[in-house]
PDB file of N, CA, C and O in Angstrom:
ATOM      1  N   UNK A   1      -6.792 -11.008 -12.505  1.00  0.00           N
ATOM      2  CA  UNK A   1      -6.378  -9.950 -11.589  1.00  0.00           C
ATOM      3  C   UNK A   1      -5.347 -10.446 -10.579  1.00  0.00           C
ATOM      4  O   UNK A   1      -4.587  -9.649 -10.030  1.00  0.00           O
ATOM      5  N   UNK A   2      -5.317 -11.739 -10.333  1.00  0.00           N
ATOM      6  CA  UNK A   2      -4.382 -12.269  -9.340  1.00  0.00           C
ATOM      7  C   UNK A   2      -2.940 -12.212  -9.826  1.00  0.00           C
ATOM      8  O   UNK A   2      -2.021 -12.050  -9.023  1.00  0.00           O
ATOM      9  N   UNK A   3      -2.740 -12.342 -11.112  1.00  0.00           N
ATOM     10  CA  UNK A   3      -1.380 -12.353 -11.635  1.00  0.00           C
ATOM     11  C   UNK A   3      -0.651 -11.028 -11.455  1.00  0.00           C
ATOM     12  O   UNK A   3       0.503 -11.043 -11.026  1.00  0.00           O
ATOM     13  N   UNK A   4      -1.261  -9.874 -11.760  1.00  0.00           N
ATOM     14  CA  UNK A   4      -0.551  -8.619 -11.506  1.00  0.00           C
ATOM     15  C   UNK A   4      -0.262  -8.386 -10.016  1.00  0.00           C
ATOM     16  O   UNK A   4       0.775  -7.816  -9.680  1.00  0.00           O
ATOM     17  N   UNK A   5      -1.160  -8.818  -9.119  1.00  0.00           N
ATOM     18  CA  UNK A   5      -0.884  -8.687  -7.688  1.00  0.00           C
ATOM     19  C   UNK A   5       0.294  -9.564  -7.280  1.00  0.00           C
ATOM     20  O   UNK A   5       1.084  -9.190  -6.413  1.00  0.00           O
ATOM     21  N   UNK A   6       0.406 -10.718  -7.901  1.00  0.00           N
ATOM     22  CA  UNK A   6       1.537 -11.587  -7.612  1.00  0.00           C
ATOM     23  C   UNK A   6       2.844 -10.904  -7.990  1.00  0.00           C
ATOM     24  O   UNK A   6       3.813 -10.945  -7.232  1.00  0.00           O
ATOM     25  N   UNK A   7       2.871 -10.285  -9.145  1.00  0.00           N
ATOM     26  CA  UNK A   7       4.069  -9.553  -9.560  1.00  0.00           C
ATOM     27  C   UNK A   7       4.364  -8.383  -8.625  1.00  0.00           C
ATOM     28  O   UNK A   7       5.522  -8.115  -8.302  1.00  0.00           O
ATOM     29  N   UNK A   8       3.315  -7.692  -8.194  1.00  0.00           N
ATOM     30  CA  UNK A   8       3.487  -6.549  -7.293  1.00  0.00           C
ATOM     31  C   UNK A   8       4.106  -6.988  -5.970  1.00  0.00           C
ATOM     32  O   UNK A   8       5.058  -6.373  -5.490  1.00  0.00           O
ATOM     33  N   UNK A   9       3.562  -8.054  -5.382  1.00  0.00           N
ATOM     34  CA  UNK A   9       4.076  -8.504  -4.091  1.00  0.00           C
ATOM     35  C   UNK A   9       5.467  -9.119  -4.218  1.00  0.00           C
ATOM     36  O   UNK A   9       6.273  -9.022  -3.293  1.00  0.00           O
ATOM     37  N   UNK A  10       5.755  -9.748  -5.349  1.00  0.00           N
ATOM     38  CA  UNK A  10       7.104 -10.267  -5.577  1.00  0.00           C
ATOM     39  C   UNK A  10       8.106  -9.122  -5.670  1.00  0.00           C
ATOM     40  O   UNK A  10       9.190  -9.188  -5.089  1.00  0.00           O
ATOM     41  N   UNK A  11       7.741  -8.080  -6.400  1.00  0.00           N
ATOM     42  CA  UNK A  11       8.607  -6.910  -6.507  1.00  0.00           C
ATOM     43  C   UNK A  11       8.787  -6.238  -5.147  1.00  0.00           C
ATOM     44  O   UNK A  11       9.886  -5.802  -4.807  1.00  0.00           O
ATOM     45  N   UNK A  12       7.715  -6.156  -4.377  1.00  0.00           N
ATOM     46  CA  UNK A  12       7.789  -5.573  -3.040  1.00  0.00           C
ATOM     47  C   UNK A  12       8.714  -6.384  -2.140  1.00  0.00           C
ATOM     48  O   UNK A  12       9.482  -5.815  -1.365  1.00  0.00           O
ATOM     49  N   UNK A  13       8.646  -7.700  -2.238  1.00  0.00           N
ATOM     50  CA  UNK A  13       9.517  -8.576  -1.447  1.00  0.00           C
ATOM     51  C   UNK A  13      10.985  -8.384  -1.832  1.00  0.00           C
ATOM     52  O   UNK A  13      11.851  -8.303  -0.962  1.00  0.00           O
ATOM     53  N   UNK A  14      11.260  -8.311  -3.120  1.00  0.00           N
ATOM     54  CA  UNK A  14      12.641  -8.141  -3.584  1.00  0.00           C
ATOM     55  C   UNK A  14      13.194  -6.782  -3.175  1.00  0.00           C
ATOM     56  O   UNK A  14      14.325  -6.690  -2.697  1.00  0.00           O
ATOM     57  N   UNK A  15      12.409  -5.733  -3.359  1.00  0.00           N
ATOM     58  CA  UNK A  15      12.874  -4.394  -2.978  1.00  0.00           C
ATOM     59  C   UNK A  15      13.079  -4.277  -1.470  1.00  0.00           C
ATOM     60  O   UNK A  15      14.016  -3.618  -1.018  1.00  0.00           O
ATOM     61  N   UNK A  16      12.210  -4.913  -0.696  1.00  0.00           N
ATOM     62  CA  UNK A  16      12.376  -4.908   0.760  1.00  0.00           C
ATOM     63  C   UNK A  16      13.639  -5.633   1.187  1.00  0.00           C
ATOM     64  O   UNK A  16      14.342  -5.177   2.089  1.00  0.00           O
ATOM     65  N   UNK A  17      13.934  -6.757   0.547  1.00  0.00           N
ATOM     66  CA  UNK A  17      15.149  -7.508   0.879  1.00  0.00           C
ATOM     67  C   UNK A  17      16.398  -6.714   0.519  1.00  0.00           C
ATOM     68  O   UNK A  17      17.359  -6.682   1.288  1.00  0.00           O
ATOM     69  N   UNK A  18      16.388  -6.078  -0.639  1.00  0.00           N
ATOM     70  CA  UNK A  18      17.536  -5.259  -1.045  1.00  0.00           C
ATOM     71  C   UNK A  18      17.703  -4.075  -0.096  1.00  0.00           C
ATOM     72  O   UNK A  18      18.826  -3.718   0.259  1.00  0.00           O
ATOM     73  N   UNK A  19      16.592  -3.468   0.313  1.00  0.00           N
ATOM     74  CA  UNK A  19      16.662  -2.346   1.245  1.00  0.00           C
ATOM     75  C   UNK A  19      17.246  -2.783   2.588  1.00  0.00           C
ATOM     76  O   UNK A  19      18.045  -2.059   3.181  1.00  0.00           O
ATOM     77  N   UNK A  20      16.850  -3.966   3.069  1.00  0.00           N
ATOM     78  CA  UNK A  20      17.403  -4.457   4.328  1.00  0.00           C
ATOM     79  C   UNK A  20      18.883  -4.787   4.201  1.00  0.00           C
ATOM     80  O   UNK A  20      19.655  -4.518   5.122  1.00  0.00           O
ATOM     81  N   UNK A  21      19.288  -5.362   3.082  1.00  0.00           N
ATOM     82  CA  UNK A  21      20.698  -5.700   2.889  1.00  0.00           C
ATOM     83  C   UNK A  21      21.553  -4.437   2.838  1.00  0.00           C
ATOM     84  O   UNK A  21      22.621  -4.382   3.446  1.00  0.00           O
ATOM     85  N   UNK A  22      21.088  -3.430   2.119  1.00  0.00           N
ATOM     86  CA  UNK A  22      21.853  -2.189   1.998  1.00  0.00           C
ATOM     87  C   UNK A  22      21.735  -1.288   3.228  1.00  0.00           C
ATOM     88  O   UNK A  22      22.585  -0.428   3.458  1.00  0.00           O
ATOM     89  N   UNK A  23      20.693  -1.487   4.004  1.00  0.00           N
ATOM     90  CA  UNK A  23      20.488  -0.639   5.169  1.00  0.00           C
ATOM     91  C   UNK A  23      19.784   0.654   4.832  1.00  0.00           C
ATOM     92  O   UNK A  23      19.929   1.646   5.547  1.00  0.00           O
ATOM     93  N   UNK A  24      19.031   0.659   3.765  1.00  0.00           N
ATOM     94  CA  UNK A  24      18.245   1.830   3.387  1.00  0.00           C
ATOM     95  C   UNK A  24      16.786   1.586   3.753  1.00  0.00           C
ATOM     96  O   UNK A  24      16.230   0.531   3.447  1.00  0.00           O
ATOM     97  N   UNK A  25      16.181   2.550   4.399  1.00  0.00           N
ATOM     98  CA  UNK A  25      14.769   2.454   4.775  1.00  0.00           C
ATOM     99  C   UNK A  25      14.481   1.163   5.536  1.00  0.00           C
ATOM    100  O   UNK A  25      13.528   0.447   5.229  1.00  0.00           O
ATOM    101  N   UNK A  26      15.314   0.879   6.527  1.00  0.00           N
ATOM    102  CA  UNK A  26      15.230  -0.376   7.269  1.00  0.00           C
ATOM    103  C   UNK A  26      13.889  -0.505   7.970  1.00  0.00           C
ATOM    104  O   UNK A  26      13.266  -1.566   7.925  1.00  0.00           O
ATOM    105  N   UNK A  27      13.443   0.550   8.610  1.00  0.00           N
ATOM    106  CA  UNK A  27      12.172   0.468   9.330  1.00  0.00           C
ATOM    107  C   UNK A  27      10.992   0.274   8.391  1.00  0.00           C
ATOM    108  O   UNK A  27      10.067  -0.480   8.692  1.00  0.00           O
ATOM    109  N   UNK A  28      11.026   0.951   7.263  1.00  0.00           N
ATOM    110  CA  UNK A  28       9.947   0.794   6.296  1.00  0.00           C
ATOM    111  C   UNK A  28       9.942  -0.617   5.708  1.00  0.00           C
ATOM    112  O   UNK A  28       8.879  -1.213   5.537  1.00  0.00           O
ATOM    113  N   UNK A  29      11.111  -1.147   5.402  1.00  0.00           N
ATOM    114  CA  UNK A  29      11.194  -2.503   4.850  1.00  0.00           C
ATOM    115  C   UNK A  29      10.804  -3.556   5.882  1.00  0.00           C
ATOM    116  O   UNK A  29      10.250  -4.596   5.525  1.00  0.00           O
ATOM    117  N   UNK A  30      11.084  -3.301   7.142  1.00  0.00           N
ATOM    118  CA  UNK A  30      10.744  -4.288   8.167  1.00  0.00           C
ATOM    119  C   UNK A  30       9.249  -4.335   8.457  1.00  0.00           C
ATOM    120  O   UNK A  30       8.763  -5.320   9.014  1.00  0.00           O
ATOM    121  N   UNK A  31       8.513  -3.293   8.093  1.00  0.00           N
ATOM    122  CA  UNK A  31       7.052  -3.334   8.234  1.00  0.00           C
ATOM    123  C   UNK A  31       6.500  -4.483   7.397  1.00  0.00           C
ATOM    124  O   UNK A  31       5.622  -5.220   7.846  1.00  0.00           O
ATOM    125  N   UNK A  32       7.019  -4.631   6.177  1.00  0.00           N
ATOM    126  CA  UNK A  32       6.574  -5.720   5.314  1.00  0.00           C
ATOM    127  C   UNK A  32       6.900  -7.074   5.951  1.00  0.00           C
ATOM    128  O   UNK A  32       6.086  -7.995   5.883  1.00  0.00           O
ATOM    129  N   UNK A  33       8.062  -7.205   6.560  1.00  0.00           N
ATOM    130  CA  UNK A  33       8.427  -8.457   7.217  1.00  0.00           C
ATOM    131  C   UNK A  33       7.513  -8.779   8.383  1.00  0.00           C
ATOM    132  O   UNK A  33       7.125  -9.932   8.570  1.00  0.00           O
ATOM    133  N   UNK A  34       7.167  -7.772   9.165  1.00  0.00           N
ATOM    134  CA  UNK A  34       6.264  -7.991  10.296  1.00  0.00           C
ATOM    135  C   UNK A  34       4.900  -8.458   9.794  1.00  0.00           C
ATOM    136  O   UNK A  34       4.341  -9.421  10.317  1.00  0.00           O
ATOM    137  N   UNK A  35       4.372  -7.784   8.790  1.00  0.00           N
ATOM    138  CA  UNK A  35       3.061  -8.164   8.248  1.00  0.00           C
ATOM    139  C   UNK A  35       3.113  -9.587   7.691  1.00  0.00           C
ATOM    140  O   UNK A  35       2.217 -10.394   7.938  1.00  0.00           O
ATOM    141  N   UNK A  36       4.155  -9.878   6.952  1.00  0.00           N
ATOM    142  CA  UNK A  36       4.287 -11.198   6.326  1.00  0.00           C
ATOM    143  C   UNK A  36       4.354 -12.310   7.370  1.00  0.00           C
ATOM    144  O   UNK A  36       3.645 -13.309   7.250  1.00  0.00           O
ATOM    145  N   UNK A  37       5.182 -12.153   8.375  1.00  0.00           N
ATOM    146  CA  UNK A  37       5.358 -13.229   9.337  1.00  0.00           C
ATOM    147  C   UNK A  37       4.224 -13.318  10.342  1.00  0.00           C
ATOM    148  O   UNK A  37       4.005 -14.389  10.909  1.00  0.00           O
ATOM    149  N   UNK A  38       3.495 -12.236  10.586  1.00  0.00           N
ATOM    150  CA  UNK A  38       2.276 -12.339  11.397  1.00  0.00           C
ATOM    151  C   UNK A  38       1.247 -13.179  10.656  1.00  0.00           C
ATOM    152  O   UNK A  38       0.588 -14.030  11.254  1.00  0.00           O
ATOM    153  N   UNK A  39       1.110 -12.943   9.361  1.00  0.00           N
ATOM    154  CA  UNK A  39       0.166 -13.727   8.571  1.00  0.00           C
ATOM    155  C   UNK A  39       0.581 -15.200   8.534  1.00  0.00           C
ATOM    156  O   UNK A  39      -0.265 -16.082   8.677  1.00  0.00           O
ATOM    157  N   UNK A  40       1.865 -15.470   8.345  1.00  0.00           N
ATOM    158  CA  UNK A  40       2.342 -16.854   8.293  1.00  0.00           C
ATOM    159  C   UNK A  40       2.124 -17.554   9.624  1.00  0.00           C
ATOM    160  O   UNK A  40       1.596 -18.666   9.655  1.00  0.00           O
ATOM    161  N   UNK A  41       2.521 -16.923  10.727  1.00  0.00           N
ATOM    162  CA  UNK A  41       2.377 -17.547  12.048  1.00  0.00           C
ATOM    163  C   UNK A  41       0.913 -17.741  12.421  1.00  0.00           C
ATOM    164  O   UNK A  41       0.547 -18.760  13.006  1.00  0.00           O
ATOM    165  N   UNK A  42       0.075 -16.763  12.082  1.00  0.00           N
ATOM    166  CA  UNK A  42      -1.351 -16.882  12.393  1.00  0.00           C
ATOM    167  C   UNK A  42      -1.999 -18.002  11.595  1.00  0.00           C
ATOM    168  O   UNK A  42      -2.789 -18.776  12.135  1.00  0.00           O
ATOM    169  N   UNK A  43      -1.670 -18.091  10.315  1.00  0.00           N
ATOM    170  CA  UNK A  43      -2.272 -19.154   9.505  1.00  0.00           C
ATOM    171  C   UNK A  43      -1.804 -20.532   9.965  1.00  0.00           C
ATOM    172  O   UNK A  43      -2.586 -21.483   9.947  1.00  0.00           O
ATOM    173  N   UNK A  44      -0.548 -20.654  10.376  1.00  0.00           N
ATOM    174  CA  UNK A  44      -0.067 -21.933  10.894  1.00  0.00           C
ATOM    175  C   UNK A  44      -0.751 -22.286  12.213  1.00  0.00           C
ATOM    176  O   UNK A  44      -1.072 -23.449  12.459  1.00  0.00           O
ATOM    177  N   UNK A  45      -0.971 -21.288  13.051  1.00  0.00           N
ATOM    178  CA  UNK A  45      -1.637 -21.549  14.330  1.00  0.00           C
ATOM    179  C   UNK A  45      -3.092 -21.943  14.125  1.00  0.00           C
ATOM    180  O   UNK A  45      -3.598 -22.824  14.819  1.00  0.00           O
ATOM    181  N   UNK A  46      -3.769 -21.298  13.179  1.00  0.00           N
ATOM    182  CA  UNK A  46      -5.168 -21.624  12.922  1.00  0.00           C
ATOM    183  C   UNK A  46      -5.329 -23.001  12.294  1.00  0.00           C
ATOM    184  O   UNK A  46      -6.354 -23.654  12.488  1.00  0.00           O
ATOM    185  N   UNK A  47      -4.325 -23.449  11.542  1.00  0.00           N
ATOM    186  CA  UNK A  47      -4.356 -24.790  10.970  1.00  0.00           C
ATOM    187  C   UNK A  47      -4.021 -25.852  12.004  1.00  0.00           C
ATOM    188  O   UNK A  47      -4.229 -27.041  11.765  1.00  0.00           O
ATOM    189  N   UNK A  48      -3.508 -25.435  13.141  1.00  0.00           N
ATOM    190  CA  UNK A  48      -3.135 -26.382  14.182  1.00  0.00           C
ATOM    191  C   UNK A  48      -1.755 -26.971  13.982  1.00  0.00           C
ATOM    192  O   UNK A  48      -1.421 -27.984  14.596  1.00  0.00           O
ATOM    193  N   UNK A  49      -0.964 -26.367  13.151  1.00  0.00           N
ATOM    194  CA  UNK A  49       0.378 -26.858  12.855  1.00  0.00           C
ATOM    195  C   UNK A  49       1.368 -26.222  13.833  1.00  0.00           C
ATOM    196  O   UNK A  49       2.145 -25.344  13.459  1.00  0.00           O
ATOM    197  N   UNK A  50       1.331 -26.668  15.068  1.00  0.00           N
ATOM    198  CA  UNK A  50       2.151 -26.070  16.124  1.00  0.00           C
ATOM    199  C   UNK A  50       3.631 -26.361  15.905  1.00  0.00           C
ATOM    200  O   UNK A  50       4.475 -25.546  16.277  1.00  0.00           O
ATOM    201  N   UNK A  51       3.960 -27.494  15.314  1.00  0.00           N
ATOM    202  CA  UNK A  51       5.358 -27.842  15.074  1.00  0.00           C
ATOM    203  C   UNK A  51       6.036 -26.864  14.130  1.00  0.00           C
ATOM    204  O   UNK A  51       7.208 -26.534  14.312  1.00  0.00           O
ATOM    205  N   UNK A  52       5.305 -26.396  13.117  1.00  0.00           N
ATOM    206  CA  UNK A  52       5.885 -25.450  12.173  1.00  0.00           C
ATOM    207  C   UNK A  52       6.033 -24.067  12.787  1.00  0.00           C
ATOM    208  O   UNK A  52       6.899 -23.293  12.380  1.00  0.00           O
ATOM    209  N   UNK A  53       5.190 -23.756  13.768  1.00  0.00           N
ATOM    210  CA  UNK A  53       5.285 -22.450  14.419  1.00  0.00           C
ATOM    211  C   UNK A  53       6.568 -22.355  15.239  1.00  0.00           C
ATOM    212  O   UNK A  53       7.134 -21.270  15.375  1.00  0.00           O
ATOM    213  N   UNK A  54       7.027 -23.464  15.778  1.00  0.00           N
ATOM    214  CA  UNK A  54       8.236 -23.459  16.608  1.00  0.00           C
ATOM    215  C   UNK A  54       9.506 -23.365  15.768  1.00  0.00           C
ATOM    216  O   UNK A  54      10.607 -23.416  16.316  1.00  0.00           O
ATOM    217  N   UNK A  55       9.379 -23.232  14.470  1.00  0.00           N
ATOM    218  CA  UNK A  55      10.543 -23.186  13.597  1.00  0.00           C
ATOM    219  C   UNK A  55      11.107 -21.794  13.428  1.00  0.00           C
ATOM    220  O   UNK A  55      11.279 -21.061  14.402  1.00  0.00           O
ATOM    221  N   UNK A  56      11.392 -21.435  12.208  1.00  0.00           N
ATOM    222  CA  UNK A  56      12.080 -20.197  11.879  1.00  0.00           C
ATOM    223  C   UNK A  56      11.151 -18.985  11.822  1.00  0.00           C
ATOM    224  O   UNK A  56      11.610 -17.853  11.977  1.00  0.00           O
ATOM    225  N   UNK A  57       9.865 -19.201  11.604  1.00  0.00           N
ATOM    226  CA  UNK A  57       8.945 -18.081  11.418  1.00  0.00           C
ATOM    227  C   UNK A  57       8.845 -17.136  12.621  1.00  0.00           C
ATOM    228  O   UNK A  57       8.885 -15.922  12.420  1.00  0.00           O
ATOM    229  N   UNK A  58       8.716 -17.630  13.864  1.00  0.00           N
ATOM    230  CA  UNK A  58       8.698 -16.679  14.992  1.00  0.00           C
ATOM    231  C   UNK A  58      10.011 -15.918  15.160  1.00  0.00           C
ATOM    232  O   UNK A  58      10.016 -14.765  15.591  1.00  0.00           O
ATOM    233  N   UNK A  59      11.109 -16.561  14.822  1.00  0.00           N
ATOM    234  CA  UNK A  59      12.409 -15.886  14.889  1.00  0.00           C
ATOM    235  C   UNK A  59      12.467 -14.739  13.883  1.00  0.00           C
ATOM    236  O   UNK A  59      12.946 -13.652  14.206  1.00  0.00           O
ATOM    237  N   UNK A  60      11.982 -14.978  12.674  1.00  0.00           N
ATOM    238  CA  UNK A  60      11.964 -13.929  11.651  1.00  0.00           C
ATOM    239  C   UNK A  60      11.001 -12.820  12.035  1.00  0.00           C
ATOM    240  O   UNK A  60      11.276 -11.649  11.770  1.00  0.00           O
ATOM    241  N   UNK A  61       9.879 -13.161  12.653  1.00  0.00           N
ATOM    242  CA  UNK A  61       8.941 -12.147  13.134  1.00  0.00           C
ATOM    243  C   UNK A  61       9.591 -11.287  14.208  1.00  0.00           C
ATOM    244  O   UNK A  61       9.455 -10.064  14.195  1.00  0.00           O
ATOM    245  N   UNK A  62      10.290 -11.918  15.129  1.00  0.00           N
ATOM    246  CA  UNK A  62      10.975 -11.173  16.185  1.00  0.00           C
ATOM    247  C   UNK A  62      12.066 -10.273  15.613  1.00  0.00           C
ATOM    248  O   UNK A  62      12.213  -9.130  16.045  1.00  0.00           O
ATOM    249  N   UNK A  63      12.823 -10.773  14.655  1.00  0.00           N
ATOM    250  CA  UNK A  63      13.880  -9.962  14.031  1.00  0.00           C
ATOM    251  C   UNK A  63      13.275  -8.772  13.295  1.00  0.00           C
ATOM    252  O   UNK A  63      13.822  -7.670  13.343  1.00  0.00           O
ATOM    253  N   UNK A  64      12.162  -8.984  12.621  1.00  0.00           N
ATOM    254  CA  UNK A  64      11.501  -7.878  11.919  1.00  0.00           C
ATOM    255  C   UNK A  64      10.974  -6.841  12.901  1.00  0.00           C
ATOM    256  O   UNK A  64      11.054  -5.641  12.638  1.00  0.00           O
ATOM    257  N   UNK A  65      10.436  -7.294  14.032  1.00  0.00           N
ATOM    258  CA  UNK A  65       9.959  -6.354  15.055  1.00  0.00           C
ATOM    259  C   UNK A  65      11.100  -5.545  15.652  1.00  0.00           C
ATOM    260  O   UNK A  65      10.951  -4.347  15.890  1.00  0.00           O
ATOM    261  N   UNK A  66      12.236  -6.185  15.897  1.00  0.00           N
ATOM    262  CA  UNK A  66      13.395  -5.466  16.436  1.00  0.00           C
ATOM    263  C   UNK A  66      13.879  -4.416  15.447  1.00  0.00           C
ATOM    264  O   UNK A  66      14.179  -3.287  15.836  1.00  0.00           O
ATOM    265  N   UNK A  67      13.957  -4.780  14.170  1.00  0.00           N
ATOM    266  CA  UNK A  67      14.374  -3.805  13.161  1.00  0.00           C
ATOM    267  C   UNK A  67      13.359  -2.687  13.013  1.00  0.00           C
ATOM    268  O   UNK A  67      13.731  -1.541  12.761  1.00  0.00           O
ATOM    269  N   UNK A  68      12.085  -3.005  13.168  1.00  0.00           N
ATOM    270  CA  UNK A  68      11.057  -1.977  13.084  1.00  0.00           C
ATOM    271  C   UNK A  68      11.169  -0.992  14.243  1.00  0.00           C
ATOM    272  O   UNK A  68      11.051   0.217  14.045  1.00  0.00           O
ATOM    273  N   UNK A  69      11.394  -1.500  15.443  1.00  0.00           N
ATOM    274  CA  UNK A  69      11.437  -0.637  16.623  1.00  0.00           C
ATOM    275  C   UNK A  69      12.751   0.133  16.752  1.00  0.00           C
ATOM    276  O   UNK A  69      12.740   1.309  17.114  1.00  0.00           O
ATOM    277  N   UNK A  70      13.888  -0.516  16.461  1.00  0.00           N
ATOM    278  CA  UNK A  70      15.184   0.103  16.706  1.00  0.00           C
ATOM    279  C   UNK A  70      15.913   0.542  15.447  1.00  0.00           C
ATOM    280  O   UNK A  70      16.814   1.379  15.512  1.00  0.00           O
ATOM    281  N   UNK A  71      15.536  -0.010  14.307  1.00  0.00           N
ATOM    282  CA  UNK A  71      16.243   0.323  13.083  1.00  0.00           C
ATOM    283  C   UNK A  71      17.636  -0.279  13.101  1.00  0.00           C
ATOM    284  O   UNK A  71      17.915  -1.217  13.847  1.00  0.00           O
ATOM    285  N   UNK A  72      18.494   0.271  12.276  1.00  0.00           N
ATOM    286  CA  UNK A  72      19.881  -0.181  12.220  1.00  0.00           C
ATOM    287  C   UNK A  72      20.779   1.031  12.007  1.00  0.00           C
ATOM    288  O   UNK A  72      21.344   1.195  10.925  1.00  0.00           O
ATOM    289  N   UNK A  73      20.918   1.883  13.021  1.00  0.00           N
ATOM    290  CA  UNK A  73      21.626   3.141  12.803  1.00  0.00           C
ATOM    291  C   UNK A  73      23.134   3.010  12.601  1.00  0.00           C
ATOM    292  O   UNK A  73      23.726   3.840  11.911  1.00  0.00           O
ATOM    293  N   UNK A  74      23.765   2.009  13.173  1.00  0.00           N
ATOM    294  CA  UNK A  74      25.223   1.933  13.092  1.00  0.00           C
ATOM    295  C   UNK A  74      25.721   1.161  11.878  1.00  0.00           C
ATOM    296  O   UNK A  74      26.773   1.481  11.324  1.00  0.00           O
ATOM    297  N   UNK A  75      24.984   0.163  11.470  1.00  0.00           N
ATOM    298  CA  UNK A  75      25.451  -0.703  10.392  1.00  0.00           C
ATOM    299  C   UNK A  75      24.624  -0.538   9.122  1.00  0.00           C
ATOM    300  O   UNK A  75      24.343  -1.520   8.434  1.00  0.00           O
ATOM    301  N   UNK A  76      24.236   0.678   8.810  1.00  0.00           N
ATOM    302  CA  UNK A  76      23.391   0.868   7.639  1.00  0.00           C
ATOM    303  C   UNK A  76      23.763   2.137   6.893  1.00  0.00           C
ATOM    304  O   UNK A  76      24.454   3.011   7.417  1.00  0.00           O
ATOM    305  N   UNK A  77      23.295   2.215   5.678  1.00  0.00           N
ATOM    306  CA  UNK A  77      23.491   3.439   4.907  1.00  0.00           C
ATOM    307  C   UNK A  77      22.651   4.576   5.477  1.00  0.00           C
ATOM    308  O   UNK A  77      23.025   5.744   5.373  1.00  0.00           O
ATOM    309  N   UNK A  78      21.517   4.234   6.080  1.00  0.00           N
ATOM    310  CA  UNK A  78      20.711   5.264   6.747  1.00  0.00           C
ATOM    311  C   UNK A  78      21.499   5.954   7.856  1.00  0.00           C
ATOM    312  O   UNK A  78      21.467   7.178   7.985  1.00  0.00           O
ATOM    313  N   UNK A  79      22.210   5.152   8.656  1.00  0.00           N
ATOM    314  CA  UNK A  79      23.022   5.721   9.724  1.00  0.00           C
ATOM    315  C   UNK A  79      24.173   6.556   9.205  1.00  0.00           C
ATOM    316  O   UNK A  79      24.513   7.588   9.783  1.00  0.00           O
ATOM    317  N   UNK A  80      24.772   6.110   8.115  1.00  0.00           N
ATOM    318  CA  UNK A  80      25.864   6.863   7.496  1.00  0.00           C
ATOM    319  C   UNK A  80      25.372   8.197   6.944  1.00  0.00           C
ATOM    320  O   UNK A  80      26.034   9.224   7.096  1.00  0.00           O
ATOM    321  N   UNK A  81      24.222   8.172   6.310  1.00  0.00           N
ATOM    322  CA  UNK A  81      23.635   9.406   5.776  1.00  0.00           C
ATOM    323  C   UNK A  81      23.255  10.348   6.918  1.00  0.00           C
ATOM    324  O   UNK A  81      23.478  11.556   6.835  1.00  0.00           O
ATOM    325  N   UNK A  82      22.681   9.786   7.984  1.00  0.00           N
ATOM    326  CA  UNK A  82      22.295  10.614   9.126  1.00  0.00           C
ATOM    327  C   UNK A  82      23.523  11.232   9.797  1.00  0.00           C
ATOM    328  O   UNK A  82      23.487  12.387  10.221  1.00  0.00           O
ATOM    329  N   UNK A  83      24.614  10.456   9.893  1.00  0.00           N
ATOM    330  CA  UNK A  83      25.830  10.989  10.499  1.00  0.00           C
ATOM    331  C   UNK A  83      26.423  12.092   9.622  1.00  0.00           C
ATOM    332  O   UNK A  83      26.907  13.105  10.126  1.00  0.00           O
ATOM    333  N   UNK A  84      26.382  11.888   8.326  1.00  0.00           N
ATOM    334  CA  UNK A  84      26.902  12.883   7.392  1.00  0.00           C
ATOM    335  C   UNK A  84      26.103  14.178   7.437  1.00  0.00           C
ATOM    336  O   UNK A  84      26.660  15.269   7.313  1.00  0.00           O
ATOM    337  N   UNK A  85      24.798  14.045   7.616  1.00  0.00           N
ATOM    338  CA  UNK A  85      23.941  15.223   7.670  1.00  0.00           C
ATOM    339  C   UNK A  85      23.773  15.748   9.099  1.00  0.00           C
ATOM    340  O   UNK A  85      23.109  16.759   9.327  1.00  0.00           O
ATOM    341  N   UNK A  86      24.391  15.036  10.062  1.00  0.00           N
ATOM    342  CA  UNK A  86      24.374  15.411  11.471  1.00  0.00           C
ATOM    343  C   UNK A  86      22.965  15.508  12.034  1.00  0.00           C
ATOM    344  O   UNK A  86      22.608  16.484  12.694  1.00  0.00           O
ATOM    345  N   UNK A  87      22.162  14.465  11.756  1.00  0.00           N
ATOM    346  CA  UNK A  87      20.831  14.368  12.335  1.00  0.00           C
ATOM    347  C   UNK A  87      20.715  13.034  13.046  1.00  0.00           C
ATOM    348  O   UNK A  87      21.507  12.124  12.799  1.00  0.00           O
ATOM    349  N   UNK A  88      19.749  12.912  13.913  1.00  0.00           N
ATOM    350  CA  UNK A  88      19.536  11.680  14.645  1.00  0.00           C
ATOM    351  C   UNK A  88      18.788  10.694  13.761  1.00  0.00           C
ATOM    352  O   UNK A  88      17.776  11.068  13.168  1.00  0.00           O
ATOM    353  N   UNK A  89      19.257   9.411  13.643  1.00  0.00           N
ATOM    354  CA  UNK A  89      18.555   8.436  12.778  1.00  0.00           C
ATOM    355  C   UNK A  89      17.223   8.009  13.338  1.00  0.00           C
ATOM    356  O   UNK A  89      16.526   7.200  12.725  1.00  0.00           O
TER     357      UNK A  89
END
């Protein structure tokens, strides 16, 4: 049962990365990033690996939180679609 879940989460990771690159569903894709990096930072903290916590993981967590809260209305396809349809992103 673990193997199909591995494929599912790998596909979810790839689709989320493509969505962030294209600027489609930025807030939805950043939810996955927030969940992922909270789990990574928490597991590192519980292991006592404070040196690894000071690395890139908190930065990625912060970036995911910013994208979750503010989105990317100006530099994304979501913003372009919203402007074309004259709605607020």
